N, C-alpha and C positions, 0 to 999 in steps of 0.2 A: 505494500499498499502505502505510494507515493506522500512525502510528509509535505502539506502543501503549511502554508503561513496559518493558515485558518487550525487546519488540526493542533501544530504551534498552541497559538490564542490560546485554545481551548484545552492542552495537556497546560501551559503555562496557569490558567483560571482552575484546575484541576489542584494542581499541585501545590495556588498557594491556599485557594481554604484548606486541603487538609494541613501546612501546616497553622495555616489564621488557630484554625478546630483547636491542635495540640497544644500546642498555646501556655491555654490557661492549664489546661488537665498538667503540665508538665512543671506550671508556676506551684500549681496546690498538692505535688509532691514533698511540699516541706514550710513546716507556720516558719514562719517569716514574725521576731523579733526585732527596735531600733534600738542600738541605744545611741543617746548626744550625751558628750562628755567632753572633757576638756582633757588630749589624747596628749598635749604637745603647750611648751609653756613651765610653770613652776608649778603646778598643780595639778602635770601629767601622771604624780602615783598617785590621787586619788583616781581619774579614770584608768590605769593603769588596777588599779584593784576591783573595779566597781567590771570590770571585760572582766578579769579574771572570776570572780562569784558567779556571775552571770554564767561565763563557759563553766564551770563547774557542777553543780549545778542542772546545767543544758546534760554531759554531759551522763548525771546517773537516770536523767526523764527519758533520755534516750537508749541509754542501754535498758532501760525497764517498755520502749516499744513505742516509745515518744506519749505524747497528747493526738487523742482521738487516731487514730494509727500512723503517725505520723512524726517525722522531724523532726525535731526544735532546729532554728539556724534564727543566728546572730547576727546582723547586717547596721556596723560601727561606723559614725559620724564622729570625726574632729565640732567642738562647735571654740575652741580655743580661747573661754570663761568667757566671748564675746554674746551677747544677747541675740541682735541682728542674723549672726551665724548659724545662734541653735535654732531661731527659729525653721530659715533659709533650710538646712540639716532634716527637723523635724516635718516640714512641707514632702519635704525629698523623698524619707521616708516611710511616709504616707503613701503621698500619690505616684512618686513611682515605681519600691523597691515593696509595696502592697501587704504593708509591714498590722498586726493582728493586735500590736498593741506598741509603746514604747518607751523609755527606760531611759531616768535625766543623772545627769551627774551632781557634778559638786555643787557650783551654783545661780545661790536664789537668783540672781538678776537675773541668769538662762531661763532657769527653770519657768518663773514669772512669767516674759517673754512666751514660754509653748504653751501655756496656757491655756488661754482663749482660742488656739489652733488647736486643741487637742477641743474642750468640749464643743465647738464648731463641727469641728470630724466627727464627733461621735469613737474614738478609736484612749482605749483609758489609758492613762499615762503615770504612768508605776516615778514614782519617786523613793531615789534610794542614797541623796544623804542630804543636799539640800534641803537646808530646814525651816525657812519661812514660814509664820503659823500660816499666811495669807494663800500661800500654795494650793495646799486643797481647801483651805476654809476660805474658797474664791467667791462666792454667795449667788453660783452660776447654781439656778435653777435645775441645772440638769451637767450634776458633775461629776463628771467620768476621770482622776483625779483623784489620784489614792500614795500612801508612799509608807514602805519602811524604814523609817529614819527618823530621825528627834526631830521636837515640833518646834518653834523658838519661845513662846507663848509658857512649857512648857522646859524649858531650859531655862532658861533668864528667871523660872523660883527656885531650880537646884542652882542656880550658879550663886543667888543671895542665899539661900538658906544653909551652903560647900562653906561659903567665909567668912559667915552668923558664928557657923561652928569652929572653923579649921582657926579666923580671925580673927574672931571681936570686930569684926569693920565698924564702928560707929559711922564714918561718913567717907562714905564712897565716889570712887571715880570711873566714869567710862573714860573709852576712848575704843570710839566705834567707823569700821571705814563710812565712805563718803557714799552708799549708794541703797538701795530698797531692802538691803540683810540690815545693813546698822542700825534703820526708819525701824525694821520689824520688834529691833532686839531693843529697841530705844524703849519704845512703848511701855518692849516685858518685860525694860526692868525697871520704866518708874511707878509699876502697878506692882511687881515685885516689893520694892520696900515700900512703897507707900503702904501695902498690907501687914510689913516690920515695923512701922511708924520710924525708920530712916531715913532723913533726909541725903541727898547724894553732894557731893564738891560742887558738880562739874558735871557738862555733858563736849565733849573734845573732836569731833570731824576729822579723817581725813584722810588720801587718794590713795590709790592703788600704787599709783609711778611715787609718792612721793619718799625721798628718802635721810628724811630730820623730820623725827614732829618732836626733838625740843621744845621747841613754843607750847604744841598743844599742853607739853604733860607738865610743863612750869607753869606753869598755868592752874593744873590740877593741886600740882604741892604746892603750889601759895592758898591755894581758894583751905588747903588740910589733910586732903586726899587721902585715908592711912590703905587704898588698895584700890586697884582696877579692874575694872569692865573690860578686856579685851573682847572685841570684834572686828575679824579679819580676817581672810587667808594665807596665807603662809607667807607671798612675798613681801606682804606689807606690817604681818605679825612680828617676822623677822626687825624690820623699820624699827618700832616701839620697843623692840627689847633693846637693840644695840642703845638709839638713842637715850636711854634710862641709863646704858651703859658710861654713856657720856657724863652724864651728868650727874654719877653715882649717890644715885636713888634706889635707893635694897629696899621698895616694896612690894609686895604679894602686886604676883599679876593671876588672878582666873579669867580663866578666855572660856569660850564658845570655841567647836574645833577645829574651828580651823589650820588650827597648826599642823595640825597630823596627813593635811592632804599632798604635802610634797617635802621640798627639801628642808624643813626647817632649821632641822638641829644644822646643817650644811649653811645657812645662810645667819644663822642668825649668831651662832657662835655656842661659846660654852655658860651664855646666863641661857639657854633654849630650856635645860630642867628646869629652871622657875616656874617655871611656868606652866601651870594645873588645869588640863583642860578636859572637860568634857566627853563621851565619847558612849556607847552601845553593845560594844562589845573589843574582850580583847584573847590574846591566846594566848594568854601569860597566866602563870598558875598550875594550879589542878584542874583540867581540860574538863571536858566530857566527854561522854563514844564517841559521841556526833562532831562534835572540836579535830577529836584527837583524830578520826577519818578524814573528818573535812582537808586538813591538816596536811597528813598523807598522801591526797590524794595530789594535794596541791604540790607539794615537795617532787611526785613522781609526774605533773603534766609541766612543771616549768622546772627542770632540773635547776638550773640559778637558785632557788628558793633551797636555803639548809637551813638553815635559823629561824629561831620565830622573828630576829630583825628586821631580814627578810620580808616580811608581807606586811609590812610596816605601807602602809595604815591597817590593820584587820579590822573598821569596823567595814571597809567599801567594799571590804570581801565578803563580810557577814550579812551587813543588809540587804545584797545585792545579789548573793546568795539566799535568802530565805524569800527577798520579793522574787524573787527565779521559780522558784516551788508554788509562791502561791500565786502566779501570776496563770505557770501549768493547772495550775486547779480549778482556775473559776474558767480560764476555757476546757474544761474539761466538763464544769457544771454547765456550763453554757451549751453544750453538745455541737458547738459551730465557734468560728471567727471573725463572725458578726459583732461590731464595738460595742452594741443598746447591750447586747447578748450577751458579751465576758465578761461586762459593766457589773449587771446582775448576778452575775457564777460571783461575782467577790463577796457580795450579800450574802449567797449558800454557801460557805466555806464555813464547817463547823467547826474541824483542828487541825493543826497541823503542828505537829511534834517540829521544829526546828535548832537551827546553830542556834540562835541569840535566846529563842523562851519556846517555850510550847505554845500554840497561838491559840486561843478557846473564840474564839469568831470572832475575829477582827475585826472584820469590818459591818457596817450599815447602815445604811441608810442617812445618818445621822456621824457617825464617828467616818471618814478616811484614814485616818492611820493607826497602824496599825500597832506599833508602840505609845509610849506613859515613861511618864517620870519616871515610874519603878526601875523601869527598864534602863538607865543611864548611868554609870560608872564615870568615877576623875582617877584619871592617868596623866604623867609625866612623861618626858622622853631623858631614859638614862642606857648615852654609850648606842644612840640609834633607835634604840624599840620602843617603844610605846607601855607601861608600866603601869596596872593599876595603882593609887595608891588610895583608895580605898575599897571595898568591899558592897 
C-alpha cells in the first residue's frame, strides 16, 4: 500500500492521540508532593534537614506499597528565603508538577506569601518549620494550611515562662527581625509579658543584612534590660551575638529557634553557646525506639551523617518526618488526591505514633496545628551539636 501524505497525516494524528492519552496515566504512576524551602544561602541546612525528613518518611511509606497503591515522589524548589520566589515555586509545583500537597520551609514571610495561593488553589499546604501564628490561623473561611511545627503565640509564652524560671527576669528587652515573623512575635511577647505582669525595656528591630546592631542593643541596655528575647534566623542572630561581644554585655539571650537553621556556631563564634533557644525535638539523650530507627535510617541514606552533630538541625528532620506521615495518612483517608478531600482527610486522622510524639486526633476544623506548647524543649549549641537544656 503506497504511503500518501493523507495516510501519513492520519497516522500522525493516531500516534499523537495515543501519546496524549497515555500521558495522564504515566503522570499518575506516582503521587507528587512539593517542597518549597531554603536550599541555598545561610539557612540551607534547614532546607536540607526538611528534605531529609520528608525523604526518610517517604522511603518507609513506599517500602510498604505507597499510598492508594502509588509510590510517593518529592519535587523540591529553592525559595532562597525570598517570598516572591516562594510563591513562584509553589505555583509551578501546583500547576506544572500537579503536586497533591505542598510542604513549606523555614521562613515565615515565605510561608505567609504562599498561604493565599494554597487556599485559592485548594491544595493542602503543610508547614514544617515556619512558626508565624497567622500561617495556620489565617482567617480563611476555607483553610487548607496545616502545620507540624511550633506556633509563635505558644512559643512566646514558653520563652517568657523559661526566662522567668531560668533568669528571674524583671524587665526584658526584645531584639526582633524586621519582617512579618518579627511582628508575629512582638505581639505574642507583649501579650505573654502582660499576662505575667512584667514590663519590657524596649523593642528594637533590625534587618537581615545588618552587620552591627550595637546601637539597638545599647538602647535596650540603657533602658535596663536584664535579658533579651531574640527572634531572627541564622545570619542576623549571629550579628546580635557578635554585637553583644563587642559591647562586652553579658546578658541572657532567650531565642526563638532561628539559630538552629544553619551555620550559627560558625557565624556567631564561641558565644553561640550562650543563646538558649526553643526546639520541638532532639536526638540527644536517651532515644525512643522510633528515634533510634530514624537515626539509623538517616545514617544509612546519608553516609556523611555519622554523629548527632551531623543531624543538626534535628527539628527540621523530625517535623518533616512526622508531617509526611500525617499527610500520607490524610491522602489515604481521602481515597483521592483531590485537595478538598485531602484537607478533610487530615480531620479524619485518629492516631499516629510519630517521632516527636503520639498524635491523638492532631487536626480539626478549629485547629490546624498538630503540636502544642507541651511539645517544646529548650536547647543550646555545644561544639556544633544542639543539646537540650531541659526535658
